[in-house]
PLY file of the C-alpha trace (Angstrom):
ply
format ascii 1.0
element vertex 116
property float x
property float y
property float z
element edge 115
property int vertex1
property int vertex2
end_header
0.01 0.00 0.00
1.22 3.46 -0.87
0.21 6.28 1.48
2.38 9.06 0.03
3.36 10.05 -3.52
5.97 12.76 -3.84
5.06 15.47 -1.34
1.41 14.42 -1.11
-0.27 12.18 1.44
-2.96 10.04 -0.17
-6.22 11.08 1.45
-9.13 8.73 2.30
-11.07 10.61 -0.42
-8.59 11.66 -3.07
-9.04 13.46 -6.38
-7.91 12.31 -9.79
-8.07 14.36 -12.98
-7.20 14.24 -16.65
-4.55 16.52 -18.18
-6.87 19.35 -19.21
-8.88 19.21 -15.95
-12.24 18.62 -17.63
-12.65 15.20 -15.96
-12.38 15.11 -12.18
-13.00 11.97 -10.14
-12.97 11.40 -6.41
-11.80 8.00 -5.16
-12.35 6.43 -1.78
-8.83 5.30 -0.82
-8.97 4.52 2.93
-5.93 2.20 2.59
-4.03 4.38 0.13
-3.02 3.11 -3.31
-3.34 -0.68 -3.10
-1.44 -3.05 -5.40
-0.38 -0.63 -8.17
0.71 -2.52 -11.27
0.97 -2.48 -15.04
-1.72 -4.56 -16.72
-0.41 -6.69 -19.58
-3.54 -6.73 -21.76
-3.06 -5.51 -25.33
-4.55 -2.05 -24.63
-2.93 -1.34 -21.26
0.44 -2.54 -22.51
0.29 0.20 -25.13
-0.95 2.86 -22.65
1.81 2.06 -20.16
-0.37 3.28 -17.32
0.10 2.12 -13.75
-3.27 1.12 -12.33
-4.80 0.34 -8.98
-8.38 -0.59 -8.18
-11.41 0.42 -6.15
-14.95 -1.02 -5.84
-17.46 0.51 -8.26
-19.14 2.49 -5.46
-15.78 4.06 -4.42
-15.32 6.08 -7.64
-17.31 9.29 -8.04
-17.38 11.52 -11.14
-17.18 15.09 -9.78
-16.89 16.89 -13.13
-16.72 16.09 -16.82
-19.06 13.14 -17.17
-20.19 14.67 -20.47
-16.65 14.62 -21.91
-15.80 11.07 -20.82
-15.55 8.66 -23.72
-15.65 4.87 -23.51
-13.64 2.37 -25.55
-14.42 -1.36 -25.58
-12.87 -4.23 -27.49
-12.81 -8.02 -27.71
-15.47 -9.33 -25.26
-16.88 -5.79 -24.71
-16.86 -6.46 -20.98
-14.19 -3.95 -19.92
-15.02 -0.26 -20.34
-11.99 2.00 -20.74
-12.77 5.66 -20.05
-10.75 8.65 -21.25
-11.20 12.41 -21.59
-12.68 13.36 -24.97
-10.75 16.64 -24.86
-7.16 15.71 -23.95
-7.35 11.93 -24.49
-5.98 10.94 -21.07
-7.15 7.54 -19.77
-8.61 8.02 -16.28
-10.20 4.70 -15.35
-11.79 1.48 -16.56
-14.34 -1.05 -15.43
-12.38 -4.30 -15.37
-13.09 -7.43 -17.36
-11.34 -9.55 -14.72
-13.59 -8.07 -12.01
-16.55 -6.05 -13.36
-17.38 -4.99 -9.77
-14.22 -2.91 -9.67
-12.77 0.12 -11.42
-9.12 0.31 -12.27
-7.79 3.88 -12.16
-4.74 5.58 -13.62
-2.38 6.24 -10.69
-0.66 8.88 -12.82
-3.86 10.97 -12.75
-3.98 11.27 -8.95
-3.66 14.88 -7.90
-0.28 14.93 -6.18
2.78 17.16 -5.95
5.94 15.36 -6.97
8.23 18.40 -7.23
10.41 19.65 -4.39
9.82 23.26 -5.46
13.47 23.96 -6.18
0 1
1 2
2 3
3 4
4 5
5 6
6 7
7 8
8 9
9 10
10 11
11 12
12 13
13 14
14 15
15 16
16 17
17 18
18 19
19 20
20 21
21 22
22 23
23 24
24 25
25 26
26 27
27 28
28 29
29 30
30 31
31 32
32 33
33 34
34 35
35 36
36 37
37 38
38 39
39 40
40 41
41 42
42 43
43 44
44 45
45 46
46 47
47 48
48 49
49 50
50 51
51 52
52 53
53 54
54 55
55 56
56 57
57 58
58 59
59 60
60 61
61 62
62 63
63 64
64 65
65 66
66 67
67 68
68 69
69 70
70 71
71 72
72 73
73 74
74 75
75 76
76 77
77 78
78 79
79 80
80 81
81 82
82 83
83 84
84 85
85 86
86 87
87 88
88 89
89 90
90 91
91 92
92 93
93 94
94 95
95 96
96 97
97 98
98 99
99 100
100 101
101 102
102 103
103 104
104 105
105 106
106 107
107 108
108 109
109 110
110 111
111 112
112 113
113 114
114 115
């Protein structure tokens, strides 16, 4: 479990956003970032994103639902969401566990710079 990224403590309710800021999600992360990993499916391998997961009811769209786009392939079970403006992948409903969302750890709102 990761409880701190850069200079930022991971909060029990933590925000995640796309690059342009149009899509903002709030995640319930009471245990921090749990089991971050790179998925090896054909899509995620190409995205290179590091993902972690939360139950479906622990992800809340705060802003930008209207700009979210969904991409599905193969069995059409997984739903991969990305911002229709900037193209950044924010989250996906998993094929391996449809009761869970995977989210892009790189989209968590954190400060990784020392300021110098």
